[in-house]
N, C-alpha and C positions, 0 to 999 in steps of 0.2 A: 351445809351444801358442799358437795364435792365437785370441783371443777377438773375436767380433763382439759387438754390444751385447746381443742377445737371449741368447746363450750366457753372456755375462758376468753378466747378471742372474740366470740360473739358478744359475751357480756361486757367485757372491758371496752369494746368499741362503743358500746352504748348509743347515745344519740348521734354519734359521729360515724355510724356504720356505713352511711351512704357515701363516705369520703372516698371510698375505693371504686364507686360506680359513677359518681358525679364528675362533671368536667372540672378540672382543677387548674389553677394558674401554674405556669412552668417558670422555673428560675433560670436565669441566664448563665449561672455559674455551674461548672461541671467538676466532678471529682477528679483528682489526680490520676485515678486508675482508669486506664483505657482498656478496650477489649483485648489489645495485644499483650497486655501485662498480666492477664489473668493466670491463676495457677493452672487452669485447664490447659492453656498453651504450653506452660513450662513443662507439664507432665505428659504432653501429647494426649490429652483427654478432650477430644473436640466437643465444643458446646453446640447444641442443636435446640431448636424450638425456643422455649422460654429461656433456656440457659444462654442463648446467644444475644439476648436483648441488651442494648446498650443502656437502656433505662427501664425502670419498672412502670407498667401502665398506671395512670391515675395518681401517680406520686410525682414529686418534683423531679425535674429531668436529671438531676445529679444522682438520684437514687437508683442504683443498679442491682441486678442479681449478684449475690455474694456478700462478703463482709463490707459494710460501709464505714468509713472513717471521715475525719475531717469535715469539710463543709458539706459533704453529702449527708453525713450523720446529723449535723445541725439542721440542714434543710428538712430531713425527715422528722426530727423532733418538733421543729416549728410547725410542720404540717399537721402533726398530731394535735398540738395545742390549738391551732387555728380551726381545726375540723372537729374537735371535741371527742377525741378518742385517746386511749392509752395503749402502749405497746406491751404485751405480756412478756415478762422476763422469767425464764425458767432455769432453775439450777440443775445442771446436768453432771452425772458422775460417770458416765460410760458412753461408748460409741452408740449403743442401741437407743439410749435416751436422747442423745443428740439427733439421731436420725428420725426418731418419732416427732421431735419438735419441728424439724425441717419438713417432714411430711405434712404435719398439721398446718404449717404456714402455707405450703403449696396448695393444700386443699381449700384454704380460705383466701388465697391470693392476697396475702397480707404479710407485712414484715414481722419479725420476731426478734427478741433479745435472748441470746443464749449466754449463760453466765456460769462461772465456776467459783466455788468457795475454796478456801485453802485445804480443808479436809477432803472435799470432793476431788480437788486436783491431786492430792496425795494418793487417793484411791484409784484415780484414773492411771497413775503411774504404776501402782501396785504396792500394797502394804509391805511387801518384802524389801523394798528399796530403803536405804538409809535416808532419813529425812533430816539429818543434821544440817543446820542452817537453811532449812526448808528446801534442800536440794531436790527431793522427790516431788514436793508440791510445785516447785518451779518447772521441773521437767514435765510433770503430768499436765499442767495448764498449758505449757507450750505445745505439747503433743496434741492436746484437745483443740488448741487453736488452729493448728494445721489441719486437723480433721474437719473442723467447721469450715475453714476457708476452702478446702478441696471440694466438699460435698454440697455446701451451700450454692456454689456455682451450678453444679449438676442439677440440683433441685430447682434452680431458677428463682430463688427468693432472697430478698434483702435481709441481712442479719447484722444486728449490732452485737459485737463480741465483747463481753464484759466480765469483770470479776467482782464478786460480792464482798461482803463485810471484811474489812481489813483493820483489826484493832492495832493499837500501838505496837504490841508485841510481834505482830505479823508483818510489820513494815518491810523487813528483809525479803519476804515473799514477793511483795509488789515491786521492790527494788530489782529483783531478779527478772521479773516479767517486763519491767520498764526497760531494763538494759537490752532484753531480747527485742523489744519493739524498736529501740533506737538502731540496733543492728539491722533489723528488717527495713527500717525507713531508709537507711543508706543505700540499699539495693533497690527497693521498690517504690520509694517516694511516698510511702504511707506506713503507719505503725502496724505491727502484728495484731494488736488488740485495738478495739475502738475506744475503750474507756476502762477505768478502774474506780472502785469505791474505796475511799479512805474513811473509816469509821472511828473517829476519836470522840464519840459522844460521851464516853465516860471520863474524858479529860476535861480540865477547865476550859471554858470556851475560848479564851485568849490563846491557849496552846493549840487547841483544835484549829483555829483559824490560821495561826502562823504556819503550822505544818502544812495545811492545805494550800496556803499561798505558795510555799516552796515547791510542792509537787505540781501545782497547776502551772507554774512558771516553766518547769521542765516539760510537762505534758504539752503545753502550747506550742513548743518548738517543733513538734512532730504531728500536730493536729489531733491530739488525744483529748478526751473529755474527762473531767473529774466529777464523781458523785460523792458528795460529803453528807454526813448525818449530823443532825442537831436534835437534842433530846435523845431519849433511849427507847428503842423498840423492846417491849417486854417479851417474856417467854424465854425459850432456849433454842439456839441454833448453832450448829457446828462447834459445840463445846463452850460457847459463851452463854452464861446463865444469868438472865435478868428477871427472873421470876419474882424476886422479892424487892425490887427497886421501889423507892417512894413514888406514890401516884403522880405527884406533880412533875416528876421527871419524864413522864410519858406524854407531856404536852409542851410543844415549843412555844415561845413567845414571839410575837411580831417584831419586837425590838431586836431580838437575837437573830432572826432571819434577815432583817435589814443589815445588821452588823456584818453578816456573812456576805450578803449581796454587795455591800459597799466596799468590802475588802477584796473580793475576788474579781469584780467586774473590770477594774482597771487593768488586770492582767490578761483576761480572756473572757469571752462569752460562752466558752465551752465548759459549763458546769451545771450541775443539777443539785437540788437539795432534798435530801430525805428528812423532811421535818416530821416530828412526832406529833401525832394527833390521837394518841390512845392505842396505837398499833401494837399487836402482840404476835410474835412468831409461834407457830405450832397449831395444834388442834384445839378448836373451841367452836361452840355452837353460836349461831347468830343471837345477839342479845346478851351474851356473856361478856363481851368487851364493849366498853363505852367509847366508840369512836366519835370524835368531834371534828368533822371535816371543815366546819366553818373557821377553825383556826387558820386554815389556808387562805381563805378569802379575806379574812381580817389582815393577814400579813400582806397580801397583794395590795389591799387598799392603803395600808400604812406605808408601804414602800412607794407606791404610786404618788401618794401625797408628798412624800419626801423628795421625789424626783421632779414633781411639778410639771412643767412643760416638756421635760425630757422623758416622762413616762410613756410607755408604748400605748398605742390607741386602744388595745383591748384591756388596759389596766391590769395586765398580768405579766409583770416583769420576770417572775421567777418560774422556772420549770421544776415542778415537784415530782417526787418519787413516792409511791405508796408501798411501804414495806408491810409484811405480815398480812397479806391479803386473804390467805386461806380462811374460809368460814365467814367471810364478811358478807353482810347484807348487800344485795345488788343496789339498793337505793343509796347506801353509803358510798359504794364504788362510783356510781354515776354522779353523785354530788361532788365527790372529791375530783373527779375528772373535769367537772364544769369549773372548778377553781384553779386549774392549771396542772393537774396531774398528767404526766405524759408517759409514765412507766409504772407498771404494777408488778411487783414481785409475787410469784406464786411457786411455792415449794412443797409444803406439806400435802396439799391436795393432789398434786401431780405425782408425788411419791406414792400416795395411797393408790392412785389409779394405776400406776405402774405395777404395784404389788397385786392389785385385785385380780388381774388376769390369771396369774399363777394360782392365787388363792382359790378362785372359783373352780378352776380346772381340777385342783387337788381335791377339793371337796366333792366334786362330781365323780371322780375316778380314784378315790382314796384306796380302796381294796386292791385294784389293779396295780397301782403305782408302788405298792409295798414290795413287788417282785419284778417289776419291769420299768424301763424308762421309755417315755414317749406317748403316743396317742393310740389308744385301742381302736379308734375309728379310722385311722389312716396308716401311712407308712413312715411317719416321722419317728425316729428312734434315737435322737441325740439332743444335747442340751440347747441347740439352736431353736428347737421347737418351743421350748419353755420361754426363751427370750422373745420369740414371736408372739407368745400369748399376751405379753405385756403391752405391746404396741397398740392393738385395737382399743384397749381400755383407756389408754392415755389419750387417744384421739377422739373419744366420744364423751 
């Protein structure tokens, strides 16, 4: 099954799709970002209509159009868990793919997560830049962040701004982005990014947890969220190949998830866990990957039992992330959401959708395009037209 962003939003929302039309309770807490502090005002780009809203309809009052961070982000993720939906997280590598995500969110009147990988960040900056010490990847992600911040306000949609897998060797990349967020916080009272993922799933669990504790301590000072990974997501993504890992490493254990929860909770509640339940990156057909979403509910039950009277009323103390979502059965997606998944990564299928618009046009006008650029049925004669072809496919 190939998901475009719009279809993905519909599927991922699942049984909680009415959350955006039903009356919802409002939180009394508000984000640090006020209307006067928006980038739109800094750049003299007046916000009108949806863009000018102080909060987003049918979501917690703290959740506003534009990038959400801190308590507003936590309120949004809690709303997702309480109302049975997950927010789609799309890896973007260009301004046009970012814009397509923003347009999809606007069409669906829904929030979205826009995220960058290290390789995607380097591409955003341009492969011609020197990436020594991840300088190009840092510059590309920061540039993309300002693009998202500027246009998410204009589109009038809430966005969580995130970075994807960061293995141990890539920690200097996140260090550079964290430093940028700390500088941004000094001026704006919120971080540049909403959250970062630290993926040390290939390291011993004790080392994984200790490093995550260090980063969460630093994140918590500026209202950022940490996503950490337990177990290994199979397949290949962004140069990390886990196609031959032992099968047992694709499944997290409840005891391990509790170990993470117990270590991180005293520092901050702003963390999510990408637990492995058979997930695989890349292209695969439904049925070719053995997903075991019940691992998640067993972990929730185990941790709730450990917490006793301190367990939350819904018995879902952990916010989970679903990696490797492309090609998954809808029933597996919906089951995982019912067990506390609040974010679902989607990369391979959206990449295919983005490419498909150009592919179909080239197939239709192959002969014409051997000697001319553009649309034989119109007046478009530059590369912008070909980029425009990708957006409709990504949206459907």
